[in-house]
N, CA, C and O of each residue as an XYZ file, in Angstrom:
456
protein
N      -5.689     92.163    122.212
C      -5.413     92.919    121.006
C      -6.611     92.901    120.061
O      -6.931     93.921    119.450
N      -7.279     91.746    119.934
C      -8.446     91.632    119.073
C      -9.570     92.541    119.549
O     -10.273     93.138    118.734
N      -9.743     92.650    120.860
C     -10.773     93.524    121.421
C     -10.506     94.978    121.066
O     -11.438     95.710    120.732
N      -9.256     95.406    121.130
C      -8.920     96.784    120.778
C      -9.194     97.060    119.311
O      -9.679     98.137    118.965
N      -8.893     96.114    118.451
C      -9.165     96.281    117.020
C     -10.666     96.361    116.784
O     -11.125     97.160    115.968
N     -11.432     95.541    117.491
C     -12.878     95.541    117.365
C     -13.465     96.867    117.839
O     -14.347     97.421    117.183
N     -12.989     97.379    118.966
C     -13.458     98.668    119.481
C     -13.118     99.790    118.508
O     -13.909    100.715    118.324
N     -11.956     99.711    117.890
C     -11.551    100.714    116.913
C     -12.460    100.720    115.703
O     -12.824    101.787    115.211
N     -12.835     99.544    115.212
C     -13.737     99.451    114.068
C     -15.129     99.964    114.437
O     -15.777    100.643    113.641
N     -15.580     99.638    115.636
C     -16.884    100.113    116.105
C     -16.910    101.638    116.117
O     -17.841    102.259    115.604
N     -15.879    102.230    116.709
C     -15.794    103.699    116.780
C     -15.703    104.308    115.377
O     -16.330    105.331    115.101
N     -14.931    103.689    114.504
C     -14.776    104.182    113.140
C     -16.113    104.135    112.400
O     -16.455    105.076    111.683
N     -16.865    103.056    112.567
C     -18.171    102.925    111.919
C     -19.146    103.977    112.449
O     -19.869    104.602    111.674
N     -19.166    104.170    113.760
C     -20.045    105.176    114.355
C     -19.691    106.572    113.843
O     -20.582    107.358    113.522
N     -18.411    106.880    113.766
C     -17.973    108.188    113.265
C     -18.377    108.381    111.807
O     -18.794    109.471    111.416
N     -18.255    107.333    111.010
C     -18.630    107.398    109.603
C     -20.120    107.717    109.457
O     -20.505    108.551    108.636
N     -20.948    107.054    110.253
C     -22.390    107.299    110.211
C     -22.705    108.712    110.716
O     -23.515    109.416    110.113
N     -22.078    109.128    111.805
C     -22.302    110.479    112.330
C     -21.943    111.539    111.286
O     -22.680    112.509    111.107
N     -20.825    111.356    110.606
C     -20.413    112.300    109.557
C     -21.424    112.316    108.410
O     -21.749    113.376    107.877
N     -21.916    111.136    108.036
C     -22.898    111.018    106.968
C     -24.182    111.753    107.348
O     -24.737    112.502    106.543
N     -24.649    111.536    108.571
C     -25.867    112.194    109.055
C     -25.677    113.706    109.061
O     -26.550    114.448    108.610
N     -24.549    114.154    109.565
C     -24.280    115.591    109.622
C     -24.270    116.210    108.219
O     -24.760    117.323    108.026
N     -23.723    115.502    107.264
C     -23.604    116.038    105.909
C     -24.909    115.971    105.116
O     -25.171    116.860    104.306
N     -25.732    114.942    105.325
C     -26.844    114.704    104.416
C     -28.242    114.730    105.030
O     -29.219    114.738    104.282
N     -28.382    114.744    106.345
C     -29.724    114.793    106.941
C     -30.369    116.133    106.620
O     -29.721    117.178    106.687
N     -31.630    116.094    106.278
C     -32.351    117.310    105.924
C     -32.917    118.030    107.145
O     -33.471    119.123    107.026
N     -32.775    117.418    108.308
C     -33.166    118.063    109.561
C     -32.287    117.520    110.677
O     -31.658    116.471    110.537
N     -32.254    118.234    111.766
C     -31.407    117.841    112.889
C     -32.030    116.673    113.650
O     -33.243    116.627    113.856
N     -31.186    115.733    114.063
C     -31.644    114.606    114.878
C     -30.689    114.428    116.049
O     -29.560    114.920    116.043
N     -31.174    113.714    117.046
C     -30.370    113.383    118.218
C     -30.053    111.893    118.160
O     -30.932    111.067    118.408
N     -28.828    111.543    117.842
C     -28.428    110.132    117.792
C     -28.381    109.613    119.224
O     -27.663    110.151    120.067
N     -29.157    108.555    119.492
C     -29.265    108.001    120.843
C     -28.283    106.863    121.100
O     -27.671    106.795    122.166
N     -28.134    105.966    120.119
C     -27.252    104.820    120.335
C     -26.944    104.136    119.005
O     -27.570    104.402    117.979
N     -25.962    103.250    119.063
C     -25.594    102.411    117.925
C     -25.590    100.957    118.374
O     -25.268    100.651    119.522
N     -25.950    100.070    117.463
C     -25.806     98.641    117.721
C     -24.327     98.279    117.584
O     -23.510     99.106    117.180
N     -24.001     97.050    117.923
C     -22.652     96.557    117.664
C     -22.467     96.394    116.159
O     -23.398     96.019    115.446
N     -21.274     96.677    115.692
C     -20.919     96.489    114.292
C     -20.927     94.997    113.988
O     -20.400     94.201    114.766
N     -21.514     94.618    112.875
C     -21.601     93.209    112.503
C     -21.402     93.095    110.999
O     -21.298     94.111    110.312
N     -21.349     91.878    110.480
C     -21.210     91.699    109.038
C     -22.418     90.960    108.491
O     -23.062     90.174    109.184
N     -22.702     91.235    107.230
C     -23.840     90.616    106.562
C     -23.444     89.271    105.993
O     -22.268     88.915    105.927
N     -24.454     88.544    105.588
C     -24.212     87.411    104.706
C     -24.022     88.019    103.328
O     -24.025     89.243    103.197
N     -23.863     87.233    102.336
C     -23.653     87.733    100.976
C     -24.917     88.463    100.503
O     -26.027     87.947    100.630
N     -24.733     89.658     99.963
C     -25.839     90.479     99.459
C     -25.633     90.707     97.963
O     -24.531     91.030     97.519
N     -26.693     90.536     97.202
C     -26.640     90.744     95.750
C     -26.645     92.234     95.428
O     -27.196     93.039     96.179
N     -26.032     92.589     94.315
C     -26.042     93.979     93.847
C     -27.456     94.509     93.715
O     -27.703     95.685     93.981
N     -28.385     93.663     93.310
C     -29.773     94.106     93.125
C     -30.382     94.598     94.438
O     -31.200     95.518     94.433
N     -29.997     94.004     95.542
C     -30.495     94.445     96.855
C     -29.926     95.822     97.192
O     -30.651     96.694     97.671
N     -28.646     96.018     96.945
C     -28.017     97.318     97.208
C     -28.658     98.389     96.327
O     -28.921     99.496     96.797
N     -28.908     98.076     95.068
C     -29.558     99.040     94.170
C     -30.962     99.381     94.655
O     -31.381    100.535     94.563
N     -31.691     98.398     95.167
C     -33.034     98.650     95.697
C     -32.963     99.535     96.948
O     -33.781    100.441     97.112
N     -31.994     99.278     97.825
C     -31.831    100.114     99.016
C     -31.504    101.551     98.626
O     -32.033    102.493     99.216
N     -30.638    101.717     97.640
C     -30.282    103.062     97.184
C     -31.481    103.769     96.569
O     -31.666    104.970     96.766
N     -32.288    103.031     95.831
C     -33.483    103.609     95.229
C     -34.468    104.050     96.317
O     -35.057    105.127     96.225
N     -34.643    103.225     97.333
C     -35.525    103.578     98.447
C     -34.998    104.778     99.225
O     -35.782    105.522     99.814
N     -33.692    104.975     99.236
C     -33.091    106.095     99.963
C     -33.577    107.433     99.420
O     -33.651    108.414    100.160
N     -33.906    107.477     98.141
C     -34.414    108.716     97.535
C     -35.721    109.161     98.168
O     -36.025    110.354     98.191
N     -36.494    108.218     98.682
C     -37.785    108.533     99.286
C     -37.711    108.621    100.806
O     -38.731    108.829    101.462
N     -36.528    108.468    101.368
C     -36.377    108.526    102.816
C     -36.622    109.950    103.296
O     -35.964    110.872    102.815
N     -37.549    110.157    104.231
C     -37.867    111.520    104.681
C     -36.732    112.207    105.438
O     -36.702    113.436    105.510
N     -35.813    111.452    105.995
C     -34.706    112.061    106.729
C     -33.612    112.562    105.788
O     -33.013    113.609    106.036
N     -33.352    111.830    104.724
C     -32.244    112.181    103.837
C     -32.685    112.663    102.451
O     -32.209    113.701    101.992
N     -33.559    111.954    101.791
C     -34.049    112.374    100.486
C     -33.062    112.185     99.357
O     -32.134    111.383     99.455
N     -33.269    112.937     98.271
C     -32.528    112.740     97.024
C     -31.060    113.137     97.082
O     -30.315    112.817     96.156
N     -30.622    113.806     98.111
C     -29.238    114.271     98.198
C     -28.242    113.120     98.314
O     -27.033    113.351     98.308
N     -28.724    111.903     98.418
C     -27.843    110.777     98.728
C     -27.205    110.067     97.551
O     -26.274    109.287     97.752
N     -27.650    110.296     96.368
C     -27.156    109.501     95.252
C     -25.657    109.649     95.035
O     -24.989    108.652     94.760
N     -25.116    110.823     95.144
C     -23.681    111.032     94.916
C     -22.799    110.286     95.913
O     -21.862    109.614     95.481
N     -23.047    110.366     97.238
C     -22.137    109.672     98.149
C     -22.161    108.157     97.993
O     -21.150    107.501     98.245
N     -23.290    107.588     97.584
C     -23.348    106.149     97.389
C     -22.540    105.720     96.182
O     -21.824    104.720     96.243
N     -22.638    106.442     95.108
C     -21.979    106.044     93.871
C     -20.466    105.969     94.021
O     -19.838    105.087     93.435
N     -19.874    106.857     94.780
C     -18.419    106.830     94.904
C     -17.918    105.638     95.721
O     -16.726    105.332     95.701
N     -18.815    104.970     96.436
C     -18.424    103.802     97.226
C     -18.955    102.505     96.627
O     -18.949    101.466     97.286
N     -19.406    102.564     95.399
C     -19.941    101.386     94.729
C     -18.817    100.393     94.449
O     -17.708    100.778     94.079
N     -19.119     99.121     94.630
C     -18.140     98.068     94.363
C     -18.598     97.260     93.153
O     -19.797     97.165     92.891
N     -17.671     96.687     92.427
C     -17.992     95.886     91.248
C     -18.211     94.431     91.658
O     -17.669     93.975     92.665
N     -19.000     93.714     90.880
C     -19.269     92.311     91.155
C     -20.747     92.099     91.415
O     -21.518     93.058     91.447
N     -21.140     90.873     91.597
C     -22.558     90.612     91.745
C     -22.990     90.304     93.179
O     -24.172     90.437     93.497
N     -22.066     89.896     94.053
C     -22.408     89.595     95.449
C     -21.312     90.120     96.366
O     -20.128     90.075     96.032
N     -21.729     90.623     97.537
C     -20.772     91.213     98.465
C     -21.138     90.878     99.909
O     -22.279     90.532    100.218
N     -20.155     90.989    100.770
C     -20.368     90.952    102.208
C     -20.025     92.340    102.715
O     -18.975     92.886    102.377
N     -20.907     92.913    103.525
C     -20.697     94.255    104.051
C     -20.734     94.238    105.572
O     -21.155     93.258    106.186
N     -20.294     95.325    106.163
C     -20.474     95.552    107.591
C     -21.757     96.358    107.748
O     -22.141     97.103    106.846
N     -22.420     96.209    108.892
C     -23.606     97.028    109.125
C     -23.695     97.438    110.588
O     -23.185     96.766    111.484
N     -24.366     98.571    110.794
C     -24.573     99.115    112.132
C     -25.916     99.827    112.149
O     -26.266    100.513    111.189
N     -26.671     99.670    113.228
C     -27.974    100.325    113.359
C     -27.827    101.546    114.252
O     -27.267    101.475    115.346
N     -28.341    102.664    113.762
C     -28.337    103.915    114.508
C     -29.757    104.161    115.010
O     -30.708    104.107    114.231
N     -29.903    104.430    116.307
C     -31.197    104.820    116.869
C     -31.152    106.314    117.139
O     -30.158    106.836    117.642
N     -32.240    106.999    116.798
C     -32.249    108.454    116.936
C     -33.647    108.965    117.268
O     -34.640    108.247    117.143
N     -33.695    110.222    117.694
C     -34.945    110.935    117.908
C     -34.821    112.310    117.283
O     -33.738    112.891    117.223
N     -35.949    112.817    116.819
C     -35.968    114.193    116.361
C     -36.211    115.069    117.584
O     -36.920    114.658    118.501
N     -35.632    116.275    117.614
C     -35.816    117.157    118.777
C     -37.299    117.369    119.078
O     -38.099    117.641    118.182
N     -37.644    117.238    120.353
C     -39.025    117.427    120.788
C     -39.924    116.226    120.579
O     -41.095    116.269    120.955
N     -39.417    115.168    119.997
C     -40.214    113.971    119.729
C     -39.896    112.921    120.790
O     -38.771    112.864    121.286
N     -40.867    112.099    121.138
C     -40.648    111.038    122.122
C     -40.474    109.675    121.465
O     -40.127    108.699    122.132
N     -40.714    109.608    120.163
C     -40.609    108.346    119.435
C     -39.191    108.172    118.914
O     -38.620    109.082    118.313
N     -38.635    106.999    119.151
C     -37.295    106.692    118.654
C     -37.424    105.964    117.313
O     -38.262    105.077    117.155
N     -36.591    106.348    116.360
C     -36.557    105.712    115.044
C     -35.163    105.136    114.819
O     -34.259    105.352    115.627
N     -34.993    104.412    113.734
C     -33.670    103.837    113.461
C     -33.426    103.731    111.966
O     -34.356    103.725    111.160
N     -32.161    103.648    111.625
C     -31.703    103.367    110.272
C     -30.554    102.369    110.403
O     -29.753    102.447    111.335
N     -30.485    101.441    109.470
C     -29.376    100.495    109.412
C     -28.497    100.906    108.248
O     -28.971    101.044    107.120
N     -27.210    101.103    108.524
C     -26.249    101.535    107.514
C     -25.352    100.358    107.139
O     -24.854     99.632    107.999
N     -25.160    100.191    105.830
C     -24.274     99.156    105.293
C     -22.999     99.840    104.848
O     -23.036    100.795    104.072
N     -21.867     99.352    105.339
C     -20.574     99.970    105.077
C     -19.663     98.991    104.354
O     -19.784     97.777    104.514
N     -18.749     99.534    103.556
C     -17.780     98.654    102.902
C     -16.857     98.069    103.972
O     -16.735     98.618    105.067
N     -16.224     96.974    103.649
C     -15.405     96.253    104.642
C     -14.194     97.037    105.132
O     -13.682     96.772    106.220
N     -13.735     97.994    104.342
C     -12.608     98.821    104.756
C     -13.018    100.041    105.564
O     -12.175    100.852    105.947
N     -14.323    100.172    105.824
C     -14.888    101.313    106.559
C     -14.493    102.635    105.924
O     -14.151    103.596    106.614
N     -14.546    102.670    104.594
C     -14.243    103.893    103.855
C     -15.493    104.693    103.536
O     -15.422    105.911    103.373
N     -16.658    104.014    103.444
C     -17.866    104.717    103.102
C     -19.104    103.889    103.323
O     -19.036    102.684    103.568
N     -20.245    104.559    103.232
C     -21.541    103.928    103.379
C     -22.014    103.489    102.003
O     -22.038    104.282    101.061
N     -22.383    102.239    101.896
C     -22.817    101.655    100.626
C     -24.313    101.885    100.417
O     -24.745    102.187     99.304
N     -25.099    101.745    101.478
C     -26.557    101.914    101.415
C     -27.073    101.973    102.846
O     -26.326    101.763    103.802
N     -28.363    102.264    102.974
C     -28.997    102.184    104.289
C     -30.472    101.868    104.110
O     -31.032    101.991    103.021
N     -31.081    101.457    105.216
C     -32.533    101.257    105.202
C     -33.083    101.683    106.544
O     -34.290    101.605    106.769
C-alpha cells in the first residue's frame, strides 16, 4: 500500500511540473526524465525568496513566473518541501539540461525552482 501511495505522489509531482512547463516555458522543450520525488531538509524563507528572484532571470521561464509562485507561498520562517529534478532537451539540441522544482507538501503547487 505504501508503494502505491509513493507512486501516486511521484506521478502527481511529475504532472504538476509538466503542467507548469506547459503553461510558463517561453519555448518548447522535450522532457526526458524525472528524478525520484524526495523531501528537503528545513529551508529558510530567505532561500525560497532568492530562488524566486533568480527565476526571473531563468532563460527558459523568465519574468512570467512571479504570479504562480506567490499563490503557493507559505507563512513562517522555515519549511520542508518536496523536490523533483526534471531533465530536458530543447528540440534539435544534443545537450541535456535540468531544473529542480520545489513543491509544497500537499503537491498543490510549485514553490520555487532552480
